[in-house]
C-alpha positions as CSV (number, residue, x, y, z in Angstrom):
1,M,-13.3,15.0,-4.4
2,L,-11.5,14.4,-1.1
3,R,-7.9,15.5,-0.9
4,P,-5.6,12.6,-0.1
5,E,-3.8,12.8,3.2
6,G,-0.2,11.8,3.7
7,W,2.5,11.6,1.0
8,S,1.7,11.3,-2.7
9,L,3.3,8.5,-4.7
10,A,3.1,10.5,-7.9
11,R,4.6,13.6,-6.4
12,R,7.4,11.6,-4.8
13,L,8.2,9.9,-8.0
14,R,8.2,13.2,-9.9
15,I,10.5,14.9,-7.3
16,R,12.9,12.0,-7.4
17,L,12.9,12.0,-11.2
18,L,13.5,15.7,-11.2
19,L,16.4,15.3,-8.8
20,A,17.9,12.5,-10.8
21,T,17.6,14.6,-14.0
22,L,19.2,17.6,-12.4
23,A,21.9,15.4,-11.0
24,V,22.7,14.1,-14.5
25,A,22.6,17.6,-15.9
26,L,24.9,18.9,-13.1
27,M,27.4,16.0,-13.7
28,T,27.4,16.9,-17.4
29,L,28.0,20.5,-16.5
30,L,30.8,19.7,-14.2
31,A,32.4,17.3,-16.8
32,V,32.3,19.9,-19.5
33,G,33.5,22.6,-17.2
34,A,36.4,20.4,-16.1
35,H,37.2,19.8,-19.7
36,Y,37.2,23.5,-20.6
37,G,38.9,24.4,-17.3
38,S,41.7,22.0,-17.9
39,D,42.7,23.5,-21.2
40,H,43.8,26.9,-19.9
41,S,46.1,27.7,-22.9
42,D,43.3,27.4,-25.4
43,L,40.9,29.5,-23.4
44,R,43.4,32.2,-22.7
45,Q,44.5,32.2,-26.4
46,R,40.9,32.5,-27.5
47,K,40.1,35.3,-25.0
48,V,43.1,37.5,-25.8
49,L,42.4,37.1,-29.6
50,E,38.7,37.9,-28.9
51,M,39.8,41.1,-27.2
52,A,42.0,42.1,-30.2
53,E,39.1,41.5,-32.6
54,T,36.8,43.7,-30.4
55,I,39.2,46.6,-30.6
56,R,39.8,46.0,-34.3
57,S,36.1,46.4,-35.0
58,I,36.2,49.7,-33.1
59,A,39.3,51.0,-34.9
60,T,37.9,50.3,-38.3
61,Q,34.9,52.5,-37.6
62,I,36.5,55.4,-35.7
63,D,39.5,57.5,-36.9
64,D,40.0,59.9,-34.0
65,P,42.3,58.3,-31.4
66,A,40.6,60.0,-28.5
67,R,37.2,58.6,-29.5
68,V,38.8,55.2,-30.0
69,T,40.0,55.3,-26.4
70,E,36.6,56.3,-25.1
71,A,34.9,53.6,-27.2
72,V,37.3,50.9,-25.9
73,A,36.9,52.1,-22.3
74,A,33.1,51.9,-22.7
75,A,33.2,48.4,-24.3
76,Q,35.8,46.9,-22.1
77,P,36.4,48.7,-18.8
78,E,39.0,46.1,-17.7
79,Y,41.7,48.1,-19.5
80,A,41.1,51.2,-17.3
81,N,40.4,49.3,-14.1
82,H,43.5,47.1,-14.4
83,P,46.0,48.9,-16.7
84,T,49.0,46.7,-15.7
85,A,47.1,43.5,-16.4
86,Y,45.3,44.3,-19.6
87,G,46.6,46.4,-22.5
88,W,45.7,47.4,-26.1
89,R,47.4,49.3,-28.8
90,I,46.6,50.4,-32.4
91,E,49.5,51.1,-34.7
92,R,50.6,51.3,-38.3
93,E,52.7,48.5,-39.6
94,A,55.7,50.8,-40.0
95,G,54.9,53.9,-38.1
96,P,53.7,55.6,-34.9
97,V,51.1,54.2,-32.5
98,L,47.6,55.7,-33.1
99,A,46.2,55.0,-29.6
100,Q,47.0,52.7,-26.6
101,S,46.2,52.0,-23.0
102,G,48.4,52.5,-19.9
103,F,49.9,49.0,-20.1
104,P,53.7,48.8,-19.8
105,W,54.4,48.1,-23.4
106,A,58.1,48.6,-23.2
107,E,58.3,45.2,-21.4
108,V,56.6,43.3,-24.2
109,D,57.7,45.2,-27.3
110,P,60.8,43.0,-27.8
111,L,58.5,40.0,-27.7
112,L,56.2,41.0,-30.5
113,P,56.7,39.0,-33.8
114,R,58.2,41.0,-36.7
115,D,56.2,39.3,-39.4
116,R,52.6,39.5,-38.2
117,P,49.8,37.5,-39.9
118,A,46.3,38.7,-40.0
119,E,45.6,37.1,-36.6
120,W,48.1,35.8,-34.2
121,T,48.7,34.9,-30.5
122,E,51.8,34.5,-28.5
123,R,52.6,33.5,-24.9
124,T,55.6,35.0,-23.2
125,A,58.0,33.3,-20.8
126,D,56.5,35.0,-17.8
127,G,53.0,33.7,-18.6
128,A,51.6,36.8,-20.3
129,W,49.5,36.4,-23.5
130,L,49.8,38.6,-26.6
131,A,47.5,38.7,-29.6
132,G,47.2,40.8,-32.8
133,A,44.7,41.4,-35.6
134,A,45.4,43.3,-38.8
135,F,43.1,45.6,-40.8
136,D,43.3,48.1,-43.7
137,R,42.6,51.8,-43.5
138,D,42.9,53.8,-46.7
139,G,44.9,51.0,-48.3
140,E,47.4,51.0,-45.5
141,P,47.9,48.1,-43.1
142,W,47.3,48.7,-39.4
143,H,47.6,46.4,-36.4
144,V,45.8,45.9,-33.1
145,V,47.8,44.4,-30.3
146,T,46.3,43.2,-27.0
147,A,48.2,41.9,-23.9
148,V,47.0,40.1,-20.8
149,R,49.2,39.5,-17.8
150,G,47.3,37.7,-15.0
151,D,43.5,37.9,-14.9
152,P,42.3,40.0,-12.0
153,A,38.9,40.7,-13.7
154,G,38.3,37.0,-14.2
155,L,37.9,37.3,-18.0
156,F,39.0,33.8,-18.6
157,W,36.5,32.3,-16.1
158,R,33.8,34.3,-17.6
159,L,34.7,32.7,-20.9
160,V,34.4,29.3,-19.3
161,L,31.0,30.2,-17.8
162,N,29.8,31.5,-21.2
163,E,31.0,28.3,-22.9
164,L,29.1,26.2,-20.3
165,V,25.9,28.3,-20.8
166,M,26.1,28.2,-24.5
167,H,27.3,24.6,-25.1
168,V,25.8,22.8,-22.0
169,V,23.0,24.7,-20.3
170,L,21.1,26.0,-23.3
171,P,21.2,22.7,-25.3
172,I,20.5,20.5,-22.2
173,L,17.8,22.5,-20.5
174,P,15.1,21.9,-23.2
175,L,16.1,18.2,-23.2
176,V,15.8,18.1,-19.4
177,L,12.4,19.7,-19.5
178,L,11.2,17.5,-22.3
179,V,12.4,14.3,-20.5
180,F,10.8,15.4,-17.3
181,W,7.5,16.2,-19.0
182,I,7.5,12.9,-20.8
183,T,8.4,10.8,-17.8
184,S,6.0,12.8,-15.6
185,S,3.2,12.1,-18.0
186,A,4.2,8.4,-18.0
187,I,4.1,8.3,-14.2
188,G,0.6,9.8,-14.3
189,Q,-0.5,7.2,-16.9
190,A,1.0,4.4,-14.8
191,L,-0.8,5.5,-11.7
192,R,-4.1,6.0,-13.4
193,P,-5.2,2.5,-12.5
194,L,-4.7,3.4,-8.8
195,E,-7.0,6.4,-9.3
196,D,-9.6,4.2,-11.0
197,L,-9.5,1.8,-8.0
198,S,-9.8,4.7,-5.6
199,R,-12.9,5.9,-7.5
200,Q,-14.4,2.4,-7.4
201,A,-13.7,2.2,-3.7
202,R,-15.2,5.7,-3.0
203,S,-18.3,4.7,-4.9
204,I,-19.1,2.1,-2.3
205,R,-21.1,4.2,0.2
206,A,-23.4,1.7,1.9
207,L,-23.5,-2.0,2.9
208,H,-26.1,-2.8,0.2
209,D,-23.7,-1.4,-2.5
210,L,-20.7,-3.8,-1.7
211,R,-19.1,-5.1,-4.9
212,P,-15.5,-6.2,-5.8
213,L,-13.1,-3.8,-7.4
214,S,-12.0,-4.4,-10.9
215,V,-8.4,-5.7,-11.2
216,E,-8.3,-5.9,-15.0
217,A,-6.3,-2.7,-15.4
218,A,-4.4,-2.9,-12.1
219,P,-0.7,-3.4,-12.3
220,A,0.8,-6.7,-11.2
221,E,2.4,-5.1,-8.1
222,I,-1.0,-4.3,-6.5
223,R,-3.1,-7.2,-7.8
224,E,-2.6,-9.1,-4.6
225,L,-3.6,-6.1,-2.6
226,V,-6.7,-5.6,-4.6
227,A,-7.5,-9.3,-4.4
228,A,-7.1,-9.1,-0.6
229,L,-9.4,-6.1,-0.5
230,N,-12.0,-7.9,-2.7
231,A,-11.8,-10.9,-0.3
232,A,-12.5,-8.5,2.6
233,L,-15.4,-6.9,0.7
234,L,-16.8,-10.4,-0.1
235,A,-16.5,-11.4,3.5
236,L,-18.3,-8.2,4.5
237,A,-21.0,-8.8,2.0
238,Q,-21.5,-12.4,3.3
239,A,-21.7,-11.0,6.8
240,R,-24.2,-8.5,5.7
241,D,-26.3,-11.2,4.0
242,S,-25.9,-13.4,7.0
243,E,-27.2,-10.7,9.4
244,R,-30.1,-9.9,7.0
245,N,-31.0,-13.6,6.8
246,F,-30.7,-13.9,10.5
247,L,-33.2,-11.1,11.1
248,L,-35.6,-12.6,8.5
249,D,-35.3,-16.0,10.1
250,A,-35.6,-14.7,13.6
251,S,-38.8,-12.8,12.7
252,H,-40.2,-15.8,11.0
253,A,-39.4,-18.1,13.9
254,L,-40.9,-15.7,16.5
255,R,-44.0,-15.0,14.5
256,T,-45.7,-18.4,14.9
257,P,-45.3,-18.8,18.7
258,L,-46.2,-15.1,19.3
259,A,-49.3,-15.5,17.2
260,A,-50.3,-18.7,19.1
261,L,-49.7,-16.9,22.4
262,K,-51.8,-14.0,21.3
263,A,-54.6,-16.3,20.2
264,R,-54.6,-18.0,23.7
265,L,-54.8,-14.7,25.4
266,E,-57.7,-13.6,23.3
267,L,-59.8,-16.6,24.6
268,S,-62.2,-15.9,27.4
269,E,-60.9,-16.0,30.9
270,Q,-62.8,-19.3,31.6
271,T,-61.0,-21.2,28.9
272,L,-57.4,-19.9,29.6
273,Q,-55.0,-22.7,30.2
274,R,-52.1,-21.6,32.4
275,S,-50.0,-24.6,31.5
276,A,-50.3,-24.0,27.8
277,I,-49.4,-20.3,28.1
278,E,-46.4,-21.2,30.3
279,A,-45.3,-23.7,27.6
280,D,-45.6,-21.1,24.9
281,I,-43.6,-18.6,27.0
282,E,-41.0,-21.3,27.7
283,S,-40.8,-22.0,24.0
284,L,-40.2,-18.3,23.3
285,I,-37.5,-18.1,25.9
286,R,-35.8,-21.2,24.4
287,L,-36.1,-19.8,20.9
288,S,-34.6,-16.4,21.9
289,S,-31.7,-18.1,23.6
290,Q,-31.1,-20.2,20.5
291,L,-31.2,-17.1,18.3
292,L,-28.6,-15.4,20.5
293,A,-26.5,-18.5,20.4
294,M,-26.8,-18.6,16.6
295,A,-25.6,-15.0,16.4
296,N,-22.7,-15.7,18.7
297,S,-21.7,-18.9,16.8
298,E,-21.4,-16.9,13.5
299,R,-19.0,-14.4,15.2
300,L,-16.9,-17.1,16.9
301,V,-13.2,-16.9,16.3
302,V,-11.2,-19.7,17.9
303,D,-7.8,-18.9,19.4
304,P,-5.4,-21.5,17.9
305,H,-3.1,-21.3,21.0
306,R,-5.9,-22.0,23.5
307,R,-5.9,-25.5,25.1
308,I,-9.0,-27.1,26.7
309,D,-9.8,-30.4,28.4
310,L,-12.7,-32.3,26.9
311,Q,-13.3,-34.0,30.2
312,S,-14.0,-30.7,32.0
313,V,-16.4,-29.7,29.2
314,A,-18.3,-33.0,29.4
315,I,-18.6,-33.0,33.2
316,E,-19.7,-29.3,33.2
317,V,-22.5,-29.9,30.7
318,A,-23.6,-33.1,32.5
319,C,-23.9,-31.3,35.8
320,K,-25.8,-28.4,34.3
321,L,-28.4,-30.6,32.5
322,E,-28.7,-33.3,35.2
323,P,-31.8,-31.6,36.7
324,L,-33.5,-31.4,33.3
325,A,-32.7,-35.1,32.6
326,Y,-34.0,-36.1,36.1
327,A,-37.3,-34.2,35.5
328,S,-37.7,-36.0,32.2
329,G,-37.0,-39.4,33.7
330,V,-33.7,-39.8,31.8
331,R,-30.3,-40.9,33.2
332,L,-27.1,-39.1,32.2
333,E,-23.7,-40.9,32.0
334,V,-20.2,-39.5,31.3
335,M,-17.7,-41.9,29.7
336,R,-14.1,-41.5,28.6
337,L,-12.8,-43.1,25.4
338,P,-9.2,-44.1,24.8
339,G,-7.3,-41.2,23.1
340,S,-6.4,-37.6,23.7
341,V,-8.7,-35.3,25.7
342,L,-6.6,-32.1,25.2
343,V,-7.5,-30.1,22.2
344,R,-7.3,-26.5,20.9
345,G,-10.6,-24.7,21.0
346,D,-13.1,-22.5,22.9
347,A,-14.4,-24.2,26.0
348,D,-17.6,-22.1,26.3
349,A,-18.5,-22.7,22.6
350,L,-17.9,-26.4,22.8
351,A,-19.9,-26.6,26.0
352,H,-22.8,-24.8,24.3
353,A,-22.7,-27.2,21.4
354,L,-22.6,-30.2,23.7
355,S,-25.5,-28.7,25.7
356,N,-27.6,-28.4,22.5
357,L,-27.0,-32.1,21.7
358,V,-27.8,-33.3,25.2
359,D,-30.9,-31.1,25.4
360,N,-32.1,-32.6,22.1
361,A,-31.4,-36.1,23.4
362,I,-33.3,-35.4,26.6
363,R,-36.3,-34.1,24.7
364,H,-36.4,-37.1,22.3
365,S,-35.5,-39.9,24.8
366,P,-38.3,-41.9,26.4
367,P,-38.6,-41.9,30.2
368,G,-36.3,-44.4,31.7
369,G,-33.8,-44.1,28.9
370,C,-30.1,-43.4,29.2
371,I,-28.0,-40.7,27.5
372,A,-24.2,-41.2,27.3
373,I,-21.8,-38.3,27.0
374,Q,-18.5,-39.6,25.7
375,F,-15.2,-37.7,25.3
376,G,-11.8,-38.5,23.9
377,G,-11.3,-41.0,21.1
378,D,-9.3,-40.8,17.9
379,P,-9.8,-38.2,16.6
380,A,-10.5,-36.4,19.8
381,G,-14.0,-35.2,20.3
382,L,-17.3,-35.4,22.1
383,E,-20.2,-37.7,21.4
384,V,-23.8,-37.9,22.6
385,L,-25.7,-41.3,22.4
386,D,-29.4,-41.6,23.2
387,E,-32.1,-44.2,23.2
388,G,-34.7,-42.2,21.3
389,P,-36.4,-42.9,18.0
390,G,-33.6,-41.6,15.9
391,M,-34.1,-40.0,12.5
392,K,-36.8,-41.0,10.0
393,N,-34.4,-40.9,7.0
394,S,-30.7,-41.5,6.6
395,P,-28.8,-38.9,8.7
396,D,-26.4,-38.5,5.7
397,T,-29.1,-36.6,3.8
398,F,-29.6,-34.1,6.6
399,H,-27.8,-30.8,6.3
400,P,-28.1,-28.6,9.5
401,T,-29.0,-25.2,8.2
402,R,-31.0,-22.5,9.9
403,F,-34.5,-23.6,10.9
404,A,-34.1,-26.9,9.1
405,R,-35.6,-29.4,11.6
406,A,-33.9,-32.7,11.8
407,P,-36.3,-35.5,10.7
408,F,-36.8,-37.0,14.1
409,I,-39.7,-39.4,14.6
410,N,-41.3,-36.9,17.0
411,G,-39.7,-33.8,15.5
412,A,-40.3,-30.6,17.4
413,G,-38.6,-27.3,18.0
414,A,-37.4,-24.5,15.7
415,G,-34.6,-26.4,14.1
416,L,-31.8,-24.1,15.4
417,G,-29.9,-26.5,17.7
418,L,-28.0,-28.6,15.2
419,S,-27.3,-25.5,13.0
420,I,-25.7,-23.8,16.0
421,V,-23.6,-26.9,16.7
422,S,-22.6,-27.2,13.0
423,R,-21.4,-23.6,13.0
424,I,-19.4,-24.0,16.2
425,M,-17.7,-27.0,14.8
426,A,-16.9,-25.1,11.5
427,A,-15.2,-22.4,13.6
428,H,-13.1,-25.1,15.2
429,G,-12.2,-26.7,11.9
430,G,-14.0,-29.9,13.0
431,K,-17.1,-31.7,11.9
432,M,-20.4,-33.1,13.2
433,T,-21.4,-36.7,12.4
434,I,-24.9,-38.0,12.9
435,R,-25.9,-41.6,12.6
436,N,-28.7,-43.9,13.8
437,R,-27.6,-46.5,16.3
438,E,-28.2,-50.2,15.5
439,S,-29.6,-50.8,19.0
440,G,-32.0,-47.8,18.6
441,G,-31.4,-44.1,19.2
442,L,-29.1,-41.5,17.7
443,S,-25.4,-40.8,17.9
444,V,-24.0,-37.3,17.3
445,R,-20.2,-37.0,17.4
446,L,-18.2,-33.8,17.4
447,S,-14.7,-34.5,16.0
448,L,-11.9,-31.9,16.6
449,P,-8.7,-31.8,14.6
450,C,-5.1,-31.4,15.9
451,P,-5.1,-32.7,19.4
452,V,-2.6,-31.1,21.7
453,P,0.3,-33.5,22.5
454,V,0.3,-34.6,26.1
455,T,3.5,-33.6,27.9
456,P,4.7,-34.8,31.3
457,G,3.1,-32.6,34.0
458,A,0.5,-31.1,31.7
459,G,-2.9,-30.6,33.3
């Protein structure tokens, strides 16, 4: 499987989802942190009482004051590192102190409550916090007292951080991971139709394997894109079929005159007819030219902003085919009809279409006849009128397809001319109209849409 180049939609969505989830978690963390941080009194009260309970648990297990001091120093080094900021003391209810730290207790002794409950806290006027916890030893009441003045070790902020971790991070983290996993899986499921379309597109490896992509499972947001791609694939398939049919038709059209030419060349030298061979070669040249014109007409794309003059096209074709008409004993005339002569189109293509019509008229007109090339009219267009035999059947029943000869009275040729003209008109958005004239002969008109408005000074 080829690795996709460029950015990945799934990866980008997952990254944005993760960032949004982390942003929500961070906002929650900040909100809870602000809540805890705003309640300084409660936090400090809890911390100083927690310190007293820690020392009480040590004092209930150790009798020796020296060992108590060592155990407290090991459990909470803040007392030794900052003796004037943090202090502890263990004492009887009515008796001497068992052990204490280097805190200046003389300053806070007058502030200690006389009747001490099992657990208590007190805040002094200078902002210090005191706490106590009672315990029994050998049936005698003892007390633990802790004091905090300032917080150089950051014990209170550690408590805030611990609260955030315990009550925000740990509960939210699994939820964040679960939400991210669920939504990431949902993104993968939502993008799976795109992967299916990619697999369908990659399975098309050759022109003979062109087929539309399935849009049944495609989301609505890309249905138009898939429809446009299917239209392009359909156009490509039609172009493929057209090229294949063209090659088959060309080989079919060339086979007969080539076989006839070969048969003539196989005759003995005494019976060779130079004029017949020259006619066969001329027919082959004409057929190859028409096949090339057919291929060009299928690829024709008309510029909608290009403006041409039908008079110039008519005069150009008449001048080019005048020698051929003279050799056939036919007279050419060019006439202008009332109406616009400026149209949007391709001058070379229209000249080629008109040349095909005039050439057909010359070949089917009797000597001494007249062929009229008319331009203009409403709608604007080009028209060729001859004095030949016309069509055997009604022209309305004739559809100019490849190698479909028009049912002329003296029909000849490969049948490509009118098909080329029809395709050129289709590229222009116009149409070709064929009718038998009441006075005899045939009329073929090329009607073009949207004439260009004539403005003063326009040439």
